[in-house]
C-alpha positions, 0 to 999 in steps of 0.5 A: 512476475514482479512482487508487490507489497501493498501498504494500507491502513489497518489499525488506523481505520478500515473505512477504505477496505472496499477500495483496498480490495479493488486496488489489490484486484487490479494489482493481481493482474500484473504482479504477485501481491505478497500481503493480499490479506490486508485488502480483505474487507473482513479484516477490521481495525483490531488487526490480525490474530498474531503477535505484533512481533510476528507481524513486524518480522513478516512484513519487513521480510515481505518489504525486503522481498518486493520489487515495488511497494504500493501504498494507499495513503488516503487514511493516515497510518503510522504503519504505512508511513513506517513501511514507506520509510523502510522501503525507501531506505532499501531503494525500493520503487514506491507508488502512493495512491490517494483520493483526489481531495486528500490533504497529504502529509508533506512528508509524502507529497514533498518526497521526490522519490515517491510516485504519487497517483491521485484517483477519484475511484479505484476502478480508474487506476488500472491504466496508470498502475499497469503502466508503472508496474511494467 
């Protein structure tokens, strides 16, 4: 089974936490999600209760291990941008999800190595994600 690293905003804001959970629930049908906890709606913008160094080491290890990085990029996040860049350097496959009305950074929308998928509701992503995961 494929392994997915799911990148989403934590300290950059958790206003889309319910969407993150719905997206992870879809992804879990087709792959192992290495960092499923980031989609927990109870996780707030203060982040986890472990050191920043431990977060960095753990997340880099997970990105090294994953087959695919799926990033929800509607809400700008320094961490998500870093994770995308790190995964790209490793030649990982990367899917960026975003709400249709989002004005994406040119560094995301202009990068031909990223697969961009817009959506109106997370529930409508399953067919597209299933196709790309397999």
